[in-house]
C-alpha atoms as a printed R data frame, in Angstrom:
    type eleno elety resid chain resno      x      y       z
1   ATOM     1    CA   MET     A     1 81.903 79.065 212.760
2   ATOM     2    CA   THR     A     2 78.377 78.425 213.969
3   ATOM     3    CA   ILE     A     3 75.850 77.358 211.348
4   ATOM     4    CA   SER     A     4 72.210 78.371 211.625
5   ATOM     5    CA   VAL     A     5 69.762 75.620 210.664
6   ATOM     6    CA   ALA     A     6 65.994 75.468 210.242
7   ATOM     7    CA   VAL     A     7 63.924 72.288 210.287
8   ATOM     8    CA   SER     A     8 60.522 71.968 208.646
9   ATOM     9    CA   GLY     A     9 58.157 69.088 209.343
10  ATOM    10    CA   ALA     A    10 59.469 69.060 212.907
11  ATOM    11    CA   SER     A    11 56.397 67.372 214.372
12  ATOM    12    CA   GLY     A    12 56.915 64.204 212.292
13  ATOM    13    CA   TYR     A    13 59.242 61.284 212.842
14  ATOM    14    CA   ALA     A    14 61.883 62.375 210.324
15  ATOM    15    CA   GLY     A    15 61.860 65.988 211.478
16  ATOM    16    CA   GLY     A    16 62.082 64.928 215.099
17  ATOM    17    CA   GLU     A    17 65.054 62.681 214.344
18  ATOM    18    CA   ILE     A    18 66.840 65.483 212.492
19  ATOM    19    CA   LEU     A    19 66.367 67.690 215.540
20  ATOM    20    CA   ARG     A    20 67.639 64.931 217.860
21  ATOM    21    CA   PHE     A    21 70.927 64.774 215.991
22  ATOM    22    CA   LEU     A    22 71.194 68.535 215.530
23  ATOM    23    CA   ALA     A    23 70.706 69.119 219.252
24  ATOM    24    CA   GLY     A    24 74.043 67.365 219.808
25  ATOM    25    CA   HIS     A    25 75.877 68.857 216.831
26  ATOM    26    CA   PRO     A    26 78.849 70.979 217.916
27  ATOM    27    CA   ASP     A    27 78.760 73.331 214.929
28  ATOM    28    CA   VAL     A    28 75.104 74.334 214.606
29  ATOM    29    CA   THR     A    29 72.516 76.491 216.266
30  ATOM    30    CA   ILE     A    30 68.881 75.569 215.732
31  ATOM    31    CA   GLY     A    31 66.799 78.410 214.343
32  ATOM    32    CA   ALA     A    32 63.247 78.089 213.062
33  ATOM    33    CA   ILE     A    33 61.396 74.856 213.835
34  ATOM    34    CA   THR     A    34 58.297 74.601 211.677
35  ATOM    35    CA   ALA     A    35 55.260 72.450 211.002
36  ATOM    36    CA   HIS     A    36 51.987 72.770 209.151
37  ATOM    37    CA   SER     A    37 48.890 71.599 211.021
38  ATOM    38    CA   ASN     A    38 50.805 71.630 214.326
39  ATOM    39    CA   ALA     A    39 52.052 75.204 213.990
40  ATOM    40    CA   GLY     A    40 51.602 77.070 217.275
41  ATOM    41    CA   SER     A    41 52.108 73.956 219.389
42  ATOM    42    CA   ARG     A    42 54.911 73.494 221.892
43  ATOM    43    CA   LEU     A    43 57.471 71.052 220.490
44  ATOM    44    CA   GLY     A    44 57.605 69.133 223.780
45  ATOM    45    CA   GLU     A    45 53.953 68.162 223.382
46  ATOM    46    CA   LEU     A    46 54.720 66.372 220.110
47  ATOM    47    CA   GLN     A    47 58.359 65.327 220.569
48  ATOM    48    CA   PRO     A    48 58.674 64.816 224.335
49  ATOM    49    CA   HIS     A    49 62.066 63.105 223.981
50  ATOM    50    CA   LEU     A    50 63.652 66.353 222.724
51  ATOM    51    CA   HIS     A    51 64.110 67.849 226.178
52  ATOM    52    CA   ALA     A    52 66.517 70.630 225.187
53  ATOM    53    CA   LEU     A    53 64.012 71.945 222.645
54  ATOM    54    CA   ALA     A    54 60.786 71.154 224.488
55  ATOM    55    CA   ASN     A    55 59.720 74.773 225.030
56  ATOM    56    CA   ARG     A    56 60.213 75.861 221.440
57  ATOM    57    CA   ILE     A    57 57.003 76.832 219.632
58  ATOM    58    CA   LEU     A    58 56.447 75.413 216.168
59  ATOM    59    CA   GLU     A    59 56.161 78.084 213.500
60  ATOM    60    CA   ASP     A    60 54.254 77.729 210.254
61  ATOM    61    CA   THR     A    61 56.196 76.184 207.359
62  ATOM    62    CA   THR     A    62 56.599 79.215 205.130
63  ATOM    63    CA   VAL     A    63 59.420 80.510 202.984
64  ATOM    64    CA   GLU     A    64 59.602 83.582 205.190
65  ATOM    65    CA   ASN     A    65 60.189 81.529 208.351
66  ATOM    66    CA   LEU     A    66 62.812 79.320 206.695
67  ATOM    67    CA   THR     A    67 64.723 82.115 204.962
68  ATOM    68    CA   GLY     A    68 67.774 83.572 206.679
69  ATOM    69    CA   HIS     A    69 69.349 80.289 207.776
70  ATOM    70    CA   ASP     A    70 72.535 78.714 206.471
71  ATOM    71    CA   VAL     A    71 70.871 75.300 206.158
72  ATOM    72    CA   VAL     A    72 67.217 74.313 205.760
73  ATOM    73    CA   PHE     A    73 66.038 70.726 206.252
74  ATOM    74    CA   LEU     A    74 62.765 69.891 204.503
75  ATOM    75    CA   ALA     A    75 61.156 66.889 206.197
76  ATOM    76    CA   LEU     A    76 57.921 67.138 204.253
77  ATOM    77    CA   PRO     A    77 55.659 64.720 202.338
78  ATOM    78    CA   HIS     A    78 56.537 64.099 198.693
79  ATOM    79    CA   GLY     A    79 55.331 66.887 196.483
80  ATOM    80    CA   ALA     A    80 55.577 69.524 199.218
81  ATOM    81    CA   SER     A    81 59.310 70.290 199.160
82  ATOM    82    CA   ALA     A    82 59.846 71.502 195.617
83  ATOM    83    CA   GLU     A    83 57.685 74.619 195.791
84  ATOM    84    CA   ILE     A    84 59.327 75.814 199.012
85  ATOM    85    CA   ALA     A    85 62.841 74.921 197.901
86  ATOM    86    CA   ALA     A    86 62.454 76.877 194.664
87  ATOM    87    CA   GLN     A    87 61.832 80.057 196.668
88  ATOM    88    CA   LEU     A    88 64.759 79.730 199.076
89  ATOM    89    CA   PRO     A    89 67.989 81.656 198.337
90  ATOM    90    CA   ALA     A    90 70.452 79.941 196.025
91  ATOM    91    CA   GLY     A    91 73.211 80.157 198.646
92  ATOM    92    CA   THR     A    92 71.188 78.374 201.325
93  ATOM    93    CA   VAL     A    93 72.009 74.683 201.723
94  ATOM    94    CA   VAL     A    94 68.624 73.003 201.278
95  ATOM    95    CA   ILE     A    95 68.426 69.332 202.240
96  ATOM    96    CA   ASP     A    96 65.272 67.559 201.125
97  ATOM    97    CA   ALA     A    97 64.432 64.480 203.186
98  ATOM    98    CA   GLY     A    98 61.454 63.855 200.914
99  ATOM    99    CA   ALA     A    99 61.374 62.269 197.478
100 ATOM   100    CA   ASP     A   100 60.964 65.337 195.279
101 ATOM   101    CA   HIS     A   101 64.530 65.618 193.967
102 ATOM   102    CA   ARG     A   102 65.904 62.038 194.039
103 ATOM   103    CA   LEU     A   103 64.998 60.706 190.605
104 ATOM   104    CA   GLU     A   104 66.779 61.655 187.393
105 ATOM   105    CA   ASP     A   105 64.134 60.337 184.985
106 ATOM   106    CA   PRO     A   106 61.045 62.588 184.794
107 ATOM   107    CA   ALA     A   107 58.991 59.734 183.330
108 ATOM   108    CA   ALA     A   108 59.795 57.491 186.307
109 ATOM   109    CA   TRP     A   109 58.792 60.276 188.710
110 ATOM   110    CA   GLU     A   110 55.507 60.898 186.934
111 ATOM   111    CA   LYS     A   111 54.723 57.170 186.783
112 ATOM   112    CA   PHE     A   112 55.282 56.496 190.480
113 ATOM   113    CA   TYR     A   113 54.333 59.867 192.004
114 ATOM   114    CA   GLY     A   114 51.774 61.254 189.571
115 ATOM   115    CA   SER     A   115 52.973 64.857 189.390
116 ATOM   116    CA   ALA     A   116 55.450 67.004 187.466
117 ATOM   117    CA   HIS     A   117 59.128 66.282 188.044
118 ATOM   118    CA   ALA     A   118 60.835 68.986 190.123
119 ATOM   119    CA   GLY     A   119 64.401 68.277 188.986
120 ATOM   120    CA   THR     A   120 67.341 66.304 190.331
121 ATOM   121    CA   TRP     A   121 69.709 67.243 193.154
122 ATOM   122    CA   PRO     A   122 72.998 65.643 194.311
123 ATOM   123    CA   TYR     A   123 72.196 62.377 196.023
124 ATOM   124    CA   GLY     A   124 72.896 62.246 199.747
125 ATOM   125    CA   LEU     A   125 74.421 58.785 200.115
126 ATOM   126    CA   PRO     A   126 78.139 59.547 200.558
127 ATOM   127    CA   GLU     A   127 79.224 55.901 200.522
128 ATOM   128    CA   LEU     A   128 78.372 55.470 196.840
129 ATOM   129    CA   PRO     A   129 81.368 55.704 194.485
130 ATOM   130    CA   GLY     A   130 82.248 59.330 193.761
131 ATOM   131    CA   GLN     A   131 79.347 60.707 195.723
132 ATOM   132    CA   ARG     A   132 81.328 62.678 198.285
133 ATOM   133    CA   ASP     A   133 82.758 64.788 195.477
134 ATOM   134    CA   ALA     A   134 79.218 65.561 194.312
135 ATOM   135    CA   LEU     A   135 78.215 66.641 197.816
136 ATOM   136    CA   ARG     A   136 81.178 68.911 198.644
137 ATOM   137    CA   GLY     A   137 79.989 72.487 198.356
138 ATOM   138    CA   ALA     A   138 76.485 71.454 197.255
139 ATOM   139    CA   THR     A   139 73.644 73.809 198.130
140 ATOM   140    CA   ARG     A   140 70.879 71.382 197.190
141 ATOM   141    CA   ILE     A   141 70.886 67.773 198.434
142 ATOM   142    CA   ALA     A   142 68.321 64.994 197.993
143 ATOM   143    CA   VAL     A   143 68.317 62.548 200.896
144 ATOM   144    CA   PRO     A   144 67.764 58.952 199.714
145 ATOM   145    CA   GLY     A   145 64.724 56.950 200.695
146 ATOM   146    CA   CYS     A   146 65.225 54.583 203.618
147 ATOM   147    CA   TYR     A   147 64.743 51.401 201.586
148 ATOM   148    CA   PRO     A   148 67.087 52.582 198.804
149 ATOM   149    CA   THR     A   149 69.727 53.452 201.405
150 ATOM   150    CA   SER     A   150 69.800 49.882 202.666
151 ATOM   151    CA   ALA     A   151 69.475 48.319 199.200
152 ATOM   152    CA   LEU     A   152 72.196 50.434 197.580
153 ATOM   153    CA   LEU     A   153 74.615 49.902 200.456
154 ATOM   154    CA   ALA     A   154 73.908 46.169 200.226
155 ATOM   155    CA   LEU     A   155 74.544 45.678 196.506
156 ATOM   156    CA   THR     A   156 76.601 48.545 195.103
157 ATOM   157    CA   PRO     A   157 80.043 46.948 195.712
158 ATOM   158    CA   GLY     A   158 79.045 43.928 193.655
159 ATOM   159    CA   PHE     A   159 77.797 45.984 190.725
160 ATOM   160    CA   SER     A   160 80.577 48.567 190.747
161 ATOM   161    CA   ASN     A   161 83.112 45.721 190.612
162 ATOM   162    CA   HIS     A   162 81.147 43.963 187.828
163 ATOM   163    CA   LEU     A   163 80.688 40.802 189.859
164 ATOM   164    CA   LEU     A   164 76.889 40.674 189.494
165 ATOM   165    CA   GLU     A   165 74.342 40.388 186.696
166 ATOM   166    CA   GLY     A   166 71.793 43.173 186.408
167 ATOM   167    CA   ASP     A   167 68.788 41.279 185.064
168 ATOM   168    CA   ASP     A   168 67.463 39.445 188.121
169 ATOM   169    CA   VAL     A   169 67.829 41.393 191.362
170 ATOM   170    CA   VAL     A   170 65.421 40.513 194.153
171 ATOM   171    CA   ILE     A   171 65.173 42.623 197.310
172 ATOM   172    CA   VAL     A   172 62.920 42.074 200.314
173 ATOM   173    CA   SER     A   173 62.980 44.596 203.157
174 ATOM   174    CA   ALA     A   174 61.319 44.514 206.563
175 ATOM   175    CA   SER     A   175 60.715 47.938 208.091
176 ATOM   176    CA   GLY     A   176 59.597 49.271 211.427
177 ATOM   177    CA   MET     A   177 56.268 51.051 211.548
178 ATOM   178    CA   SER     A   178 57.784 54.546 211.814
179 ATOM   179    CA   GLY     A   179 58.594 54.273 208.110
180 ATOM   180    CA   ALA     A   180 54.900 54.821 207.415
181 ATOM   181    CA   GLY     A   181 54.966 58.249 209.082
182 ATOM   182    CA   LYS     A   182 53.210 59.673 212.101
183 ATOM   183    CA   ALA     A   183 49.708 60.143 210.721
184 ATOM   184    CA   ALA     A   184 47.143 57.874 212.357
185 ATOM   185    CA   LYS     A   185 46.209 54.833 210.256
186 ATOM   186    CA   VAL     A   186 44.019 51.948 211.422
187 ATOM   187    CA   ASN     A   187 46.290 49.289 209.911
188 ATOM   188    CA   LEU     A   188 49.223 50.648 211.925
189 ATOM   189    CA   ILE     A   189 47.696 50.752 215.406
190 ATOM   190    CA   GLY     A   190 49.193 48.451 218.011
191 ATOM   191    CA   ALA     A   191 46.371 45.929 218.001
192 ATOM   192    CA   GLU     A   192 46.855 45.417 214.260
193 ATOM   193    CA   VAL     A   193 50.641 45.148 214.098
194 ATOM   194    CA   MET     A   194 51.736 43.456 217.323
195 ATOM   195    CA   GLY     A   195 52.829 39.891 216.608
196 ATOM   196    CA   SER     A   196 52.177 40.280 212.893
197 ATOM   197    CA   MET     A   197 54.053 40.996 209.659
198 ATOM   198    CA   SER     A   198 52.533 41.997 206.346
199 ATOM   199    CA   PRO     A   199 53.709 42.940 202.850
200 ATOM   200    CA   TYR     A   200 52.632 45.991 200.890
201 ATOM   201    CA   GLY     A   201 53.472 47.570 197.544
202 ATOM   202    CA   VAL     A   202 53.695 44.042 196.106
203 ATOM   203    CA   GLY     A   203 54.180 43.461 192.384
204 ATOM   204    CA   GLY     A   204 56.391 46.406 191.451
205 ATOM   205    CA   GLY     A   205 54.250 49.160 192.898
206 ATOM   206    CA   HIS     A   206 56.507 50.676 195.550
207 ATOM   207    CA   ARG     A   207 57.785 54.176 194.822
208 ATOM   208    CA   HIS     A   208 61.344 53.367 195.838
209 ATOM   209    CA   ILE     A   209 61.844 50.905 192.973
210 ATOM   210    CA   PRO     A   210 63.001 53.469 190.373
211 ATOM   211    CA   GLU     A   211 65.354 54.999 192.930
212 ATOM   212    CA   ILE     A   212 66.960 51.626 193.682
213 ATOM   213    CA   GLU     A   213 67.241 50.806 189.972
214 ATOM   214    CA   GLN     A   214 68.724 54.226 189.296
215 ATOM   215    CA   GLY     A   215 71.488 53.760 191.864
216 ATOM   216    CA   LEU     A   216 72.356 50.187 190.947
217 ATOM   217    CA   SER     A   217 72.338 50.953 187.212
218 ATOM   218    CA   LYS     A   218 74.846 53.738 187.835
219 ATOM   219    CA   ALA     A   219 77.059 51.350 189.784
220 ATOM   220    CA   LEU     A   220 76.960 48.770 186.979
221 ATOM   221    CA   ASN     A   221 77.041 51.377 184.202
222 ATOM   222    CA   GLY     A   222 74.250 49.391 182.616
223 ATOM   223    CA   PRO     A   223 70.585 48.506 183.195
224 ATOM   224    CA   VAL     A   224 69.554 46.785 186.432
225 ATOM   225    CA   THR     A   225 66.064 45.364 186.944
226 ATOM   226    CA   VAL     A   226 64.815 45.071 190.515
227 ATOM   227    CA   SER     A   227 61.940 43.147 192.053
228 ATOM   228    CA   PHE     A   228 61.319 44.818 195.408
229 ATOM   229    CA   THR     A   229 58.909 43.771 198.136
230 ATOM   230    CA   PRO     A   230 58.626 45.752 201.376
231 ATOM   231    CA   THR     A   231 57.110 44.310 204.544
232 ATOM   232    CA   LEU     A   232 56.035 45.878 207.826
233 ATOM   233    CA   ALA     A   233 57.539 44.387 210.971
234 ATOM   234    CA   PRO     A   234 56.195 44.809 214.521
235 ATOM   235    CA   MET     A   235 58.961 47.169 215.675
236 ATOM   236    CA   SER     A   236 59.048 50.936 215.922
237 ATOM   237    CA   ARG     A   237 62.165 51.529 213.834
238 ATOM   238    CA   GLY     A   238 64.758 49.731 211.760
239 ATOM   239    CA   ILE     A   239 65.113 48.085 208.344
240 ATOM   240    CA   LEU     A   240 66.482 44.651 207.553
241 ATOM   241    CA   THR     A   241 67.070 44.272 203.824
242 ATOM   242    CA   THR     A   242 67.864 40.967 202.147
243 ATOM   243    CA   ALA     A   243 69.112 41.554 198.614
244 ATOM   244    CA   THR     A   244 70.111 38.889 196.100
245 ATOM   245    CA   ALA     A   245 71.570 38.981 192.603
246 ATOM   246    CA   LYS     A   246 73.096 36.502 190.175
247 ATOM   247    CA   VAL     A   247 76.879 36.329 190.263
248 ATOM   248    CA   ARG     A   248 78.812 36.332 187.022
249 ATOM   249    CA   PRO     A   249 80.345 33.012 185.939
250 ATOM   250    CA   GLY     A   250 83.451 32.075 187.880
251 ATOM   251    CA   VAL     A   251 83.033 34.632 190.667
252 ATOM   252    CA   THR     A   252 84.104 33.163 194.014
253 ATOM   253    CA   ALA     A   253 83.021 33.810 197.584
254 ATOM   254    CA   ALA     A   254 86.454 35.249 198.313
255 ATOM   255    CA   GLU     A   255 86.148 37.746 195.451
256 ATOM   256    CA   LEU     A   256 82.743 38.849 196.676
257 ATOM   257    CA   ARG     A   257 83.913 39.367 200.250
258 ATOM   258    CA   ARG     A   258 86.996 41.247 199.107
259 ATOM   259    CA   ALA     A   259 84.870 43.658 197.048
260 ATOM   260    CA   TRP     A   260 82.576 44.504 199.968
261 ATOM   261    CA   SER     A   261 85.468 44.715 202.417
262 ATOM   262    CA   GLU     A   262 87.429 47.122 200.247
263 ATOM   263    CA   ALA     A   263 84.358 49.241 199.548
264 ATOM   264    CA   TYR     A   264 83.605 49.858 203.211
265 ATOM   265    CA   GLU     A   265 86.862 49.381 205.123
266 ATOM   266    CA   GLU     A   266 87.439 53.158 205.459
267 ATOM   267    CA   GLU     A   267 83.793 54.140 205.963
268 ATOM   268    CA   PRO     A   268 82.880 55.555 209.382
269 ATOM   269    CA   PHE     A   269 79.258 54.411 209.263
270 ATOM   270    CA   VAL     A   270 79.138 51.227 207.156
271 ATOM   271    CA   HIS     A   271 80.616 47.999 208.440
272 ATOM   272    CA   LEU     A   272 80.998 44.550 206.933
273 ATOM   273    CA   LEU     A   273 80.560 42.163 209.849
274 ATOM   274    CA   PRO     A   274 82.989 39.316 210.561
275 ATOM   275    CA   GLU     A   275 82.123 36.092 208.767
276 ATOM   276    CA   GLY     A   276 79.381 34.203 210.562
277 ATOM   277    CA   GLN     A   277 77.811 37.270 212.213
278 ATOM   278    CA   TRP     A   278 74.577 38.514 210.662
279 ATOM   279    CA   PRO     A   279 72.963 41.957 210.885
280 ATOM   280    CA   ALA     A   280 70.271 42.758 213.436
281 ATOM   281    CA   THR     A   281 68.212 45.930 213.475
282 ATOM   282    CA   LYS     A   282 68.606 46.374 217.216
283 ATOM   283    CA   SER     A   283 72.366 46.741 216.865
284 ATOM   284    CA   VAL     A   284 72.032 49.953 214.834
285 ATOM   285    CA   GLN     A   285 69.024 51.483 216.587
286 ATOM   286    CA   GLY     A   286 69.430 55.204 217.128
287 ATOM   287    CA   SER     A   287 72.732 55.321 215.220
288 ATOM   288    CA   ASN     A   288 73.887 56.355 211.770
289 ATOM   289    CA   HIS     A   289 75.379 52.920 211.168
290 ATOM   290    CA   ALA     A   290 74.719 50.281 208.546
291 ATOM   291    CA   VAL     A   291 75.889 46.717 209.144
292 ATOM   292    CA   ILE     A   292 76.248 44.227 206.311
293 ATOM   293    CA   GLN     A   293 76.934 40.534 205.789
294 ATOM   294    CA   LEU     A   294 76.989 38.460 202.604
295 ATOM   295    CA   ALA     A   295 77.163 34.878 201.446
296 ATOM   296    CA   LEU     A   296 77.481 33.096 198.122
297 ATOM   297    CA   ASP     A   297 74.692 30.630 197.426
298 ATOM   298    CA   GLN     A   298 76.630 28.379 195.081
299 ATOM   299    CA   HIS     A   299 73.635 26.158 194.344
300 ATOM   300    CA   ALA     A   300 71.576 29.099 193.057
301 ATOM   301    CA   GLY     A   301 74.526 31.083 191.702
302 ATOM   302    CA   ARG     A   302 73.502 34.132 193.712
303 ATOM   303    CA   VAL     A   303 74.977 36.437 196.311
304 ATOM   304    CA   ILE     A   304 72.798 37.115 199.364
305 ATOM   305    CA   VAL     A   305 73.477 40.378 201.166
306 ATOM   306    CA   CYS     A   306 71.772 41.445 204.395
307 ATOM   307    CA   CYS     A   307 71.907 45.051 205.540
308 ATOM   308    CA   ALA     A   308 70.463 46.560 208.728
309 ATOM   309    CA   ILE     A   309 69.934 50.278 209.269
310 ATOM   310    CA   ASP     A   310 67.777 52.488 211.430
311 ATOM   311    CA   ASN     A   311 65.236 53.861 208.957
312 ATOM   312    CA   LEU     A   312 64.965 57.177 210.805
313 ATOM   313    CA   ALA     A   313 68.715 57.586 211.348
314 ATOM   314    CA   LYS     A   314 70.976 56.356 208.537
315 ATOM   315    CA   GLY     A   315 67.832 55.950 206.442
316 ATOM   316    CA   THR     A   316 66.779 59.598 206.785
317 ATOM   317    CA   ALA     A   317 68.000 62.078 209.391
318 ATOM   318    CA   GLY     A   318 71.498 60.738 209.906
319 ATOM   319    CA   GLY     A   319 72.118 60.585 206.179
320 ATOM   320    CA   ALA     A   320 70.838 64.160 205.857
321 ATOM   321    CA   ILE     A   321 73.209 65.493 208.503
322 ATOM   322    CA   GLN     A   322 76.135 63.421 207.220
323 ATOM   323    CA   SER     A   323 75.547 65.013 203.801
324 ATOM   324    CA   MET     A   324 75.303 68.484 205.344
325 ATOM   325    CA   ASN     A   325 78.615 67.958 207.083
326 ATOM   326    CA   ILE     A   326 80.300 67.040 203.802
327 ATOM   327    CA   ALA     A   327 78.701 69.929 201.904
328 ATOM   328    CA   LEU     A   328 79.918 72.459 204.468
329 ATOM   329    CA   GLY     A   329 83.368 70.968 204.984
330 ATOM   330    CA   LEU     A   330 82.676 69.877 208.560
331 ATOM   331    CA   ALA     A   331 83.821 66.628 210.154
332 ATOM   332    CA   GLU     A   332 81.648 64.002 208.488
333 ATOM   333    CA   THR     A   333 80.790 62.349 211.804
334 ATOM   334    CA   ALA     A   334 79.881 65.592 213.634
335 ATOM   335    CA   GLY     A   335 76.635 65.316 215.573
336 ATOM   336    CA   LEU     A   336 76.030 61.707 214.597
337 ATOM   337    CA   ASN     A   337 75.727 58.764 216.948
338 ATOM   338    CA   VAL     A   338 78.279 56.065 216.240
339 ATOM   339    CA   GLN     A   339 76.932 53.470 218.682
340 ATOM   340    CA   GLY     A   340 73.620 51.615 218.735
341 ATOM   341    CA   VAL     A   341 71.305 51.050 221.695
342 ATOM   342    CA   ALA     A   342 70.915 47.726 223.511
343 ATOM   343    CA   PRO     A   343 69.072 45.750 224.690
């Protein structure tokens, strides 16, 4: 069976990455490729690395152009997906790479995004406990944010096994500049970012905080409070997350390692590294992989977990296609790179 897919927001980084994976997917044919301000342009002018699709002309992002496909990927800014998704047929698998359908609490959405809550869809992070069951047969899927992907993969095994306390979780993530999107911004030009790192969203203001707290609270089955600080790193893509939480009294390093090992030992895309080897963003570049390492800081009574992902791959497009594969009953790894790029 060949599956017809449409991709909106195809001129952006996330849309381009979705198309890169789909172009190598054995079970799909790529239908409409759409954009907004770039409609009418040749895709190769905006995504020159997508050679097989270079001569395709971007259509306007309308319900009419997206209708008629088996799967529609919405790689649109937050607030733009919900209106389109609501008009697509109920039987179409709609995968939202934006934020519109991730949060369960309407008050949290309104606080951080400033608009009406559009509802909650099954969450597209298959490695979370029980999440594959929620994705099988789903026709609406919310792709996690890139920071929450790395943070939830880093800490969920500790919370789901009740090894960690939920009241003092601190997460710092360094991201490549592509996480800020493709729109031109003075603070993101080369002269500003080369050889420099800078924080943003400091003091509890980043929109991914409620999403991280939502996922970790589910794992613990109790409240989790997160202090999250993102930073921009002078690289084009990748996220390195360092997450720490207090361990419960008596928990040992061996217990911690066993929990993470058992959580991910059968996962095709998440790997706990051998002891002594620490994650590096370059090792997962271009792939749908996440690599993880942890240590127990006995002096502070905290676990430190480092997780590296490619923000555009496992953090967005790869996670979207992995979720599509599960929803449609395809091989979960179909169309997804399993090796990184080096040097």
